[in-house]
Residue frames relative to the residue before (quaternion, step in Angstrom):
aa qw qx qy qz dx dy dz
M 1.0000 0.0000 0.0000 0.0000 0.00 0.00 0.00
K 0.2612 -0.7544 0.5838 0.1481 3.56 -1.11 0.72
H 0.0590 -0.8140 0.5771 -0.0296 3.55 -0.63 1.20
A 0.1609 -0.7173 0.6638 0.1375 3.51 -1.26 0.60
I 0.1548 -0.7657 0.6199 0.0743 3.55 -0.95 0.91
I 0.0619 -0.7900 0.6099 0.0039 3.57 -0.58 1.16
G 0.7477 0.2347 -0.2272 0.5781 3.55 -0.34 1.29
T 0.0450 0.8376 -0.5389 0.0766 3.57 -0.10 1.26
G 0.1556 0.7373 -0.6192 0.2210 3.48 0.64 1.22
M 0.8064 -0.2934 0.1806 0.4807 3.57 -1.22 -0.32
I 0.7007 0.4529 -0.2838 0.4726 3.60 0.90 -0.89
G 0.6606 0.5061 -0.3140 0.4569 3.59 0.89 -0.88
T 0.6440 0.5069 -0.3200 0.4753 3.56 1.00 -0.79
G 0.6484 0.5237 -0.3195 0.4509 3.58 0.95 -0.82
I 0.6424 0.5155 -0.3122 0.4734 3.56 0.98 -0.88
G 0.6729 0.5005 -0.2952 0.4577 3.57 0.94 -0.87
L 0.6498 0.5154 -0.3212 0.4572 3.59 0.94 -0.83
A 0.6434 0.5136 -0.3268 0.4641 3.58 0.99 -0.81
A 0.6482 0.5128 -0.3234 0.4607 3.60 0.97 -0.80
L 0.6474 0.5085 -0.3146 0.4725 3.58 0.99 -0.79
E 0.6169 0.5447 -0.3362 0.4579 3.56 1.05 -0.74
R 0.6813 0.4484 -0.2760 0.5085 3.59 1.15 -0.65
E 0.4605 -0.7051 0.4094 0.3510 3.57 1.38 0.07
D 0.3455 0.6854 -0.5396 0.3459 3.56 1.08 0.81
A 0.4874 -0.6352 0.5068 0.3195 3.56 -1.23 0.46
V 0.0571 -0.8096 0.5840 -0.0148 3.58 -0.84 0.99
T 0.0586 -0.7383 0.6709 0.0376 3.52 -1.04 0.93
A 0.1258 -0.8235 0.5528 0.0214 3.57 -0.76 1.05
Y 0.0410 -0.7681 0.6386 0.0246 3.51 -1.21 0.68
N 0.0912 0.7504 -0.6537 0.0353 3.52 -1.15 0.75
R 0.5923 -0.5961 0.4037 0.3618 3.56 -1.02 0.78
T 0.7129 0.3024 -0.2008 0.6000 3.57 1.13 -0.73
L 0.3925 -0.7817 0.4333 0.2170 3.55 -0.22 1.31
A 0.6124 0.5876 -0.3531 0.3937 3.59 0.99 -0.79
R 0.6482 0.5425 -0.3239 0.4250 3.59 1.10 -0.60
T 0.6077 0.5316 -0.3673 0.4617 3.59 1.24 0.03
Q 0.4336 0.7544 -0.4366 0.2287 3.60 1.26 -0.22
T 0.6249 0.5432 -0.3540 0.4349 3.62 0.96 -0.77
L 0.6817 0.4626 -0.2892 0.4875 3.58 0.94 -0.83
A 0.6093 0.5424 -0.3545 0.4571 3.58 1.03 -0.69
D 0.6630 0.5115 -0.3014 0.4560 3.57 0.93 -0.89
A 0.6947 0.4655 -0.2668 0.4791 3.59 1.16 -0.64
G 0.6873 -0.5196 0.2764 0.4257 3.59 1.25 0.01
A 0.4706 0.6722 -0.4548 0.3462 3.60 1.22 0.12
T 0.4345 -0.6328 0.5673 0.2981 3.53 -1.29 0.45
I 0.2325 -0.7845 0.5616 0.1228 3.57 -0.82 0.95
A 0.2197 -0.7776 0.5814 0.0947 3.54 -0.78 1.13
H 0.3605 -0.7415 0.5295 0.1996 3.55 -1.14 0.67
T 0.7552 0.1958 -0.1626 0.6041 3.58 1.30 -0.07
I 0.6075 -0.5576 0.4173 0.3820 3.56 -1.22 0.42
P 0.6379 0.5114 -0.3573 0.4515 3.67 0.84 -0.74
E 0.6383 0.5153 -0.3232 0.4718 3.59 1.01 -0.78
A 0.6598 0.5360 -0.3118 0.4243 3.58 0.95 -0.86
V 0.7845 0.3853 -0.1858 0.4490 3.59 0.85 -0.96
A 0.4588 0.7570 -0.4173 0.2059 3.58 1.17 -0.49
K 0.8060 0.2697 -0.1216 0.5128 3.59 0.92 -0.85
A 0.5267 0.6863 -0.3843 0.3223 3.58 1.26 -0.12
Q 0.3829 -0.6922 0.5666 0.2307 3.54 -1.09 0.81
F 0.7745 0.1556 -0.0716 0.6089 3.55 1.11 -0.80
V 0.1223 -0.7862 0.6049 0.0303 3.54 -0.76 1.12
H 0.1298 -0.8213 0.5551 0.0229 3.57 -0.43 1.25
L 0.1628 -0.7663 0.6162 0.0810 3.56 -0.88 1.01
A 0.0365 0.7682 -0.6376 0.0451 3.57 -0.88 0.98
L 0.1914 0.8267 -0.4827 0.2168 3.53 0.48 1.30
T 0.6304 -0.6235 0.3527 0.2991 3.52 -1.29 0.32
A 0.8266 0.0155 0.0619 0.5592 3.61 1.04 -0.65
D 0.7108 -0.4684 0.3231 0.4133 3.55 -1.30 0.34
D 0.6591 0.5177 -0.3266 0.4370 3.59 0.87 -0.89
A 0.6431 0.5166 -0.3207 0.4654 3.58 1.01 -0.80
V 0.6283 0.5331 -0.3329 0.4586 3.59 1.00 -0.81
D 0.6864 0.4855 -0.2906 0.4568 3.58 0.83 -0.97
A 0.6451 0.5263 -0.3246 0.4488 3.58 0.99 -0.78
V 0.6631 0.4954 -0.2976 0.4757 3.58 0.99 -0.85
L 0.6527 0.5215 -0.3199 0.4468 3.58 0.91 -0.88
A 0.6210 0.5509 -0.3448 0.4381 3.59 1.00 -0.78
Q 0.6898 0.4819 -0.2818 0.4610 3.59 1.04 -0.73
M 0.6173 0.5546 -0.3458 0.4379 3.59 1.25 -0.28
L 0.5154 0.6868 -0.4165 0.2987 3.57 1.12 -0.62
G 0.8182 0.2163 -0.1887 0.4982 3.53 -0.83 1.04
H 0.7156 0.4441 -0.2515 0.4769 3.58 1.24 -0.08
L 0.5662 0.6092 -0.3808 0.4040 3.61 1.26 -0.14
R 0.5376 -0.5549 0.5157 0.3704 3.54 -1.25 0.44
E 0.5999 -0.5786 0.4066 0.3741 3.58 -1.13 0.61
D 0.7468 0.3891 -0.2182 0.4933 3.59 1.02 -0.76
A 0.4089 0.7302 -0.4700 0.2806 3.61 1.24 0.08
I 0.1833 -0.7384 0.6372 0.1226 3.54 -1.22 0.66
V 0.2394 -0.7504 0.6024 0.1292 3.56 -0.79 1.08
I 0.0712 -0.7999 0.5957 -0.0175 3.56 -0.67 1.17
D 0.1518 -0.8169 0.5549 0.0413 3.55 -0.41 1.27
H 0.1604 -0.8070 0.5657 0.0547 3.56 -0.57 1.21
S 0.4556 0.7184 -0.4281 0.3051 3.59 1.28 -0.01
T 0.4413 -0.6430 0.5516 0.2958 3.55 -1.24 0.50
T 0.0699 0.8283 -0.5393 0.1347 3.56 -0.47 1.26
L 0.6081 -0.5424 0.4247 0.3946 3.56 -1.29 0.24
P 0.5614 -0.6306 0.4097 0.3453 3.62 -0.92 0.82
E 0.6982 0.4743 -0.3004 0.4443 3.62 0.78 -0.93
R 0.6556 0.4872 -0.3218 0.4788 3.57 0.98 -0.74
T 0.6143 0.5363 -0.3480 0.4626 3.58 1.09 -0.62
R 0.6429 0.5102 -0.3226 0.4714 3.60 0.98 -0.81
T 0.6548 0.5038 -0.3099 0.4705 3.58 0.92 -0.88
R 0.6450 0.5285 -0.3104 0.4564 3.56 0.95 -0.92
A 0.6680 0.5080 -0.3059 0.4497 3.59 0.86 -0.94
A 0.6601 0.5039 -0.3098 0.4629 3.59 0.96 -0.85
D 0.6543 0.5143 -0.3119 0.4584 3.58 0.95 -0.88
L 0.6756 0.4904 -0.2973 0.4634 3.58 0.94 -0.87
A 0.6249 0.5341 -0.3386 0.4577 3.59 1.01 -0.78
A 0.6474 0.5220 -0.3171 0.4559 3.57 1.00 -0.80
K 0.6979 0.4392 -0.2583 0.5033 3.57 1.19 -0.57
G 0.5388 -0.6525 0.3828 0.3708 3.58 1.31 0.04
I 0.5004 0.6397 -0.4339 0.3900 3.58 1.22 0.38
R 0.3478 -0.7559 0.5299 0.1639 3.56 -0.80 1.12
F 0.0260 0.8449 -0.5175 0.1330 3.54 -0.44 1.33
L 0.0258 -0.7534 0.6569 0.0110 3.52 -1.12 0.85
H 0.2589 -0.7160 0.6153 0.2043 3.54 -1.15 0.61
A 0.0478 0.8242 -0.5535 0.1096 3.54 -0.66 1.15
P 0.0163 -0.8164 0.5769 -0.0168 3.62 0.42 1.16
V 0.3233 -0.7770 0.5251 0.1262 3.53 -1.18 0.66
F 0.1981 -0.6640 0.6900 0.2090 3.45 -1.45 0.30
M 0.3264 0.7213 -0.5207 0.3194 3.53 0.13 1.36
S 0.3221 -0.6559 0.6368 0.2462 3.52 -1.16 0.63
P 0.6728 -0.4632 0.3543 0.4553 3.62 -1.19 0.16
V 0.6414 0.5150 -0.3241 0.4673 3.58 1.03 -0.77
A 0.6455 0.5106 -0.3210 0.4685 3.59 0.98 -0.82
A 0.6287 0.5252 -0.3428 0.4597 3.61 0.99 -0.77
K 0.6725 0.4952 -0.2928 0.4656 3.59 0.92 -0.89
N 0.7347 0.4095 -0.2225 0.4930 3.58 1.06 -0.78
A 0.4013 -0.7372 0.4516 0.3025 3.58 1.33 0.08
T 0.4855 0.5931 -0.4800 0.4267 3.54 0.85 1.07
G 0.5350 0.6134 -0.4606 0.3542 3.58 -1.26 -0.06
I 0.5199 -0.6312 0.4941 0.2952 3.56 -1.30 -0.33
I 0.0842 -0.7416 0.6623 0.0654 3.55 -1.12 0.81
M 0.1764 -0.7569 0.6225 0.0917 3.56 -0.87 1.03
V 0.0999 -0.8163 0.5687 0.0181 3.57 -0.91 0.86
S 0.0688 0.7632 -0.6424 0.0099 3.55 -1.08 0.77
G 0.4344 0.6460 -0.5308 0.3349 3.50 -1.14 0.83
P 0.7810 -0.3403 0.2156 0.4773 3.61 -1.24 -0.10
K 0.5105 -0.6813 0.4324 0.2971 3.57 -0.81 1.03
G 0.6409 0.5308 -0.3331 0.4432 3.59 0.95 -0.81
L 0.6550 0.5030 -0.3020 0.4762 3.55 1.02 -0.80
Y 0.6184 0.5300 -0.3341 0.4744 3.55 1.04 -0.78
N 0.6401 0.5310 -0.3352 0.4427 3.58 0.91 -0.85
E 0.6444 0.5192 -0.3204 0.4610 3.59 1.03 -0.74
A 0.7435 0.4131 -0.2154 0.4797 3.56 1.06 -0.76
T 0.4133 0.7620 -0.4455 0.2237 3.58 1.24 -0.24
D 0.6719 0.5012 -0.3150 0.4452 3.57 0.83 -0.92
A 0.6709 0.4961 -0.3029 0.4604 3.57 0.88 -0.93
L 0.6695 0.4889 -0.3021 0.4706 3.59 0.93 -0.86
G 0.6433 0.5453 -0.3235 0.4291 3.57 0.96 -0.82
R 0.6493 0.5138 -0.3199 0.4606 3.57 1.09 -0.62
M 0.6529 0.5574 -0.3001 0.4160 3.56 1.21 -0.47
T 0.8305 0.1483 0.0070 0.5368 3.57 1.09 -0.56
G 0.5778 -0.5959 0.4364 0.3473 3.51 -1.30 0.25
H 0.8049 0.1017 -0.0305 0.5838 3.58 1.19 -0.43
V 0.0694 -0.7629 0.6423 0.0232 3.56 -0.82 1.06
W 0.0939 -0.7962 0.5975 0.0143 3.57 -0.76 1.07
Y 0.1801 -0.7668 0.6093 0.0906 3.57 -0.55 1.19
I 0.2515 -0.8158 0.5089 0.1106 3.57 -0.52 1.21
G 0.6889 -0.4540 0.2966 0.4810 3.58 1.02 -0.67
E 0.7432 -0.4501 0.2995 0.3941 3.51 -1.40 0.00
D 0.5615 0.6112 -0.3973 0.3916 3.60 1.10 -0.60
P 0.3917 -0.7620 0.4558 0.2412 3.64 -0.41 1.14
G 0.7075 0.4723 -0.2679 0.4522 3.59 1.17 -0.53
A 0.4617 0.7219 -0.4362 0.2745 3.59 1.23 -0.14
A 0.6805 0.4742 -0.3020 0.4700 3.59 0.86 -0.90
A 0.6139 0.5441 -0.3465 0.4550 3.58 1.05 -0.74
T 0.6479 0.5291 -0.3123 0.4504 3.57 0.99 -0.86
L 0.7188 0.4434 -0.2627 0.4667 3.57 0.79 -1.00
K 0.5670 0.5683 -0.3868 0.4538 3.59 1.14 -0.48
L 0.6678 0.4832 -0.3005 0.4798 3.57 0.95 -0.86
C 0.6171 0.5356 -0.3450 0.4619 3.59 1.05 -0.72
G 0.6645 0.5036 -0.3004 0.4633 3.56 0.93 -0.88
N 0.6721 0.4859 -0.3009 0.4708 3.56 0.93 -0.85
A 0.5901 0.5625 -0.3629 0.4513 3.58 1.14 -0.64
M 0.6588 0.5023 -0.3091 0.4670 3.56 0.99 -0.82
I 0.6276 0.5264 -0.3402 0.4619 3.59 1.00 -0.78
L 0.6645 0.4989 -0.3047 0.4656 3.57 0.91 -0.91
A 0.6590 0.5096 -0.3133 0.4559 3.58 0.95 -0.88
M 0.6514 0.5120 -0.3197 0.4596 3.59 0.97 -0.81
M 0.6767 0.4779 -0.3048 0.4698 3.59 0.89 -0.89
G 0.6330 0.5209 -0.3324 0.4663 3.58 1.07 -0.71
G 0.6609 0.5003 -0.3007 0.4717 3.56 0.98 -0.85
L 0.6443 0.5101 -0.3203 0.4713 3.55 1.04 -0.78
A 0.6261 0.5275 -0.3374 0.4646 3.58 1.01 -0.78
D 0.6493 0.5016 -0.3186 0.4747 3.59 1.00 -0.79
G 0.6214 0.5338 -0.3335 0.4666 3.58 1.05 -0.72
H 0.6350 0.5200 -0.3288 0.4671 3.57 1.02 -0.77
S 0.6361 0.5250 -0.3317 0.4579 3.58 1.01 -0.77
I 0.6540 0.5037 -0.3101 0.4716 3.58 0.94 -0.89
A 0.6670 0.5044 -0.3065 0.4546 3.57 0.89 -0.93
S 0.6895 0.4974 -0.2899 0.4394 3.59 0.80 -1.00
E 0.6467 0.5243 -0.3168 0.4543 3.57 1.02 -0.80
N 0.7687 0.3479 -0.1668 0.5102 3.58 1.16 -0.58
G 0.7017 -0.5533 0.2491 0.3735 3.53 1.08 0.84
L 0.6024 0.5280 -0.3823 0.4606 3.60 1.21 0.24
K 0.4664 -0.6679 0.5087 0.2785 3.54 -1.31 0.24
P 0.6259 -0.5166 0.4144 0.4119 3.60 -1.19 0.38
S 0.6136 0.5565 -0.3494 0.4378 3.59 1.08 -0.65
D 0.5873 0.5520 -0.3724 0.4601 3.61 1.18 -0.45
V 0.6176 0.5227 -0.3353 0.4827 3.57 1.11 -0.66
T 0.6117 0.5474 -0.3361 0.4617 3.57 1.04 -0.78
K 0.6494 0.5157 -0.3095 0.4654 3.57 0.99 -0.88
L 0.5972 0.5718 -0.3572 0.4345 3.59 1.04 -0.78
F 0.7575 0.4093 -0.2217 0.4577 3.56 0.79 -1.02
K 0.5340 0.5477 -0.4331 0.4767 3.57 1.28 0.23
I 0.6927 0.4259 -0.2555 0.5230 3.57 1.27 -0.44
F 0.7629 0.2420 -0.1138 0.5886 3.56 0.94 -0.98
N 0.1605 -0.8095 0.5616 0.0593 3.59 -0.52 1.18
P 0.2609 -0.8035 0.5101 0.1615 3.64 -0.22 1.19
A 0.5102 0.6494 -0.4248 0.3709 3.60 1.22 -0.27
N 0.5522 0.6176 -0.3942 0.3978 3.59 1.17 -0.47
T 0.5469 0.6213 -0.3893 0.4041 3.57 1.23 -0.48
L 0.6159 0.5676 -0.3502 0.4194 3.58 1.09 -0.68
A 0.6870 0.4773 -0.2833 0.4689 3.58 1.06 -0.70
G 0.7171 0.3957 -0.2439 0.5193 3.58 1.22 -0.29
R 0.8079 0.2477 -0.1320 0.5182 3.54 0.02 -1.31
G 0.6159 0.5687 -0.3528 0.4157 3.60 1.04 -0.69
E 0.6687 0.4802 -0.2987 0.4828 3.58 0.96 -0.82
R 0.6425 0.5085 -0.3279 0.4702 3.58 1.02 -0.75
M 0.6075 0.5489 -0.3481 0.4565 3.57 1.06 -0.73
A 0.6635 0.5113 -0.3011 0.4557 3.58 0.91 -0.94
D 0.7044 0.4506 -0.2501 0.4880 3.58 1.11 -0.71
G 0.4608 -0.6861 0.4457 0.3438 3.59 1.26 -0.14
D 0.4510 0.6727 -0.4524 0.3735 3.57 1.21 0.55
Y 0.0111 -0.8350 0.5476 -0.0523 3.58 -0.28 1.28
K 0.2108 0.7754 -0.5578 0.2079 3.57 1.06 0.71
T 0.4671 -0.7622 0.3826 0.2335 3.52 -0.62 1.21
Q 0.0044 0.7400 -0.6726 0.0037 3.48 -1.08 0.99
W 0.7387 0.0081 -0.0256 0.6735 3.55 1.20 -0.67
S 0.3226 -0.8001 0.4663 0.1957 3.55 -0.20 1.27
L 0.6177 -0.5518 0.4192 0.3718 3.53 -1.21 0.60
K 0.6486 0.5342 -0.3228 0.4357 3.58 0.96 -0.84
M 0.6748 0.4752 -0.2959 0.4810 3.60 0.97 -0.84
A 0.6302 0.5238 -0.3357 0.4645 3.57 1.03 -0.75
R 0.6385 0.5222 -0.3219 0.4648 3.59 1.05 -0.76
K 0.6086 0.5391 -0.3499 0.4652 3.56 1.07 -0.69
D 0.6678 0.4973 -0.2978 0.4670 3.57 0.93 -0.91
L 0.6200 0.5355 -0.3493 0.4548 3.57 1.04 -0.73
G 0.6170 0.5432 -0.3392 0.4574 3.57 1.06 -0.72
L 0.6353 0.5161 -0.3240 0.4745 3.57 1.04 -0.77
M 0.6272 0.5436 -0.3339 0.4469 3.58 1.01 -0.81
V 0.6676 0.5018 -0.3051 0.4576 3.58 0.89 -0.95
K 0.6599 0.4959 -0.3079 0.4732 3.60 0.95 -0.85
A 0.6657 0.5176 -0.3071 0.4411 3.58 0.96 -0.86
A 0.6449 0.5282 -0.3245 0.4470 3.60 1.17 -0.52
G 0.3366 -0.7666 0.4895 0.2439 3.58 1.24 -0.23
D 0.7771 -0.2926 0.2507 0.4976 3.54 -0.87 -1.00
R 0.4392 0.7023 -0.4641 0.3140 3.59 1.21 0.14
P 0.5883 -0.6126 0.3909 0.3546 3.61 -1.09 0.63
L 0.1407 -0.7660 0.6238 0.0654 3.54 -1.17 0.74
A 0.3246 -0.7923 0.4971 0.1408 3.55 -0.84 1.04
V 0.8219 0.2648 -0.0743 0.4988 3.56 0.93 -0.94
L 0.6597 0.5942 -0.3242 0.3266 3.55 0.80 -1.04
P 0.6641 0.5018 -0.3573 0.4236 3.69 0.75 -0.77
G 0.6713 0.4929 -0.3063 0.4610 3.60 0.89 -0.83
L 0.6364 0.5187 -0.3192 0.4733 3.56 1.04 -0.77
G 0.6256 0.5430 -0.3336 0.4500 3.56 1.04 -0.77
E 0.6276 0.5353 -0.3382 0.4530 3.60 1.02 -0.73
R 0.6466 0.5103 -0.3154 0.4712 3.58 0.98 -0.85
M 0.6640 0.5030 -0.3055 0.4612 3.57 0.93 -0.87
D 0.6347 0.5321 -0.3313 0.4519 3.60 0.99 -0.80
T 0.6294 0.5377 -0.3326 0.4518 3.58 1.01 -0.82
L 0.6946 0.4725 -0.2774 0.4662 3.58 0.88 -0.94
I 0.6282 0.5174 -0.3393 0.4717 3.58 1.01 -0.74
G 0.6414 0.5232 -0.3120 0.4663 3.57 1.05 -0.78
D 0.6827 0.4549 -0.2714 0.5034 3.57 1.22 -0.50
G 0.6177 -0.6025 0.3259 0.3863 3.57 1.27 0.32
Q 0.5183 0.6655 -0.4031 0.3550 3.59 1.21 0.37
G 0.3658 0.8081 -0.4252 0.1800 3.58 1.29 -0.03
E 0.7190 0.4365 -0.2627 0.4728 3.60 1.04 -0.67
R 0.5443 0.5931 -0.4128 0.4261 3.60 1.24 -0.03
D 0.6673 -0.5153 0.3489 0.4092 3.57 -1.23 0.30
L 0.6744 -0.4936 0.3822 0.3943 3.55 -1.25 0.51
A 0.5757 0.6202 -0.3694 0.3840 3.59 1.10 -0.67
V 0.5312 0.6447 -0.4072 0.3694 3.61 1.19 -0.36
I 0.5200 0.6278 -0.4322 0.3857 3.62 1.16 -0.26
G 0.6466 0.5105 -0.3155 0.4709 3.59 1.25 -0.32
R 0.4289 0.7022 -0.4688 0.3213 3.59 1.24 0.04
S 0.4535 -0.6756 0.5023 0.2926 3.57 -0.95 0.85
G 0.7418 0.3351 -0.2824 0.5077 3.52 -1.13 0.64
R 0.7584 -0.3490 0.2624 0.4839 3.56 -1.22 -0.40
């Protein structure tokens, strides 16, 4: 297989190294040439322009930082892609801009899939992690083998070009919320004579992910039958803030504001899951 990697940051480099390990042909391009050196050392061909990078590639992988960068790179590919090339964008992008982009490319005859990843650089290099894909089913079927070689799990979400972009943001929101909550836990622990490593030990015994299979599913269904009332949870949040003293808090104050709004709207006796209710 012939791959072009556009964007050789940590993820793009990992994807390229994994392809080279499988003895696929890789051509790499990055605006800053020095960032292609790792792939060059591993045997990749280094292109000095985007048209040069994509000219012979069956699969063109984008691993870029933002929507504007994706659009700028795509504009430079026009007229230089193979007719059978599939452009696979692994970048984290806005759903609406992804939908617009997909429609514009389809009108120009460019075959495009959006395939954001949940991969660390190590996972990309080891061809593990998760790739989510949205776009035309027939096009996905053509790319299935190539995508499957890149990761431990490929999840085709559907034809809506913005679906994978949406779920990527949802996943990243959860990562940010978890890290923020963990940081707040460290503040509480440190203020009260414990170490962050003690918090780590807690979560080896108590797995908060189990909440997703219980309260999380009820939240998605709009089932707010009380098991832990919003009012009681708000009381506990107040204790957390006091226990942290003057140490910084990342998540708890903002969450407290949301809970106060709902309690003011008469939702205090409903389950904590009511914080997921749309609207106020």
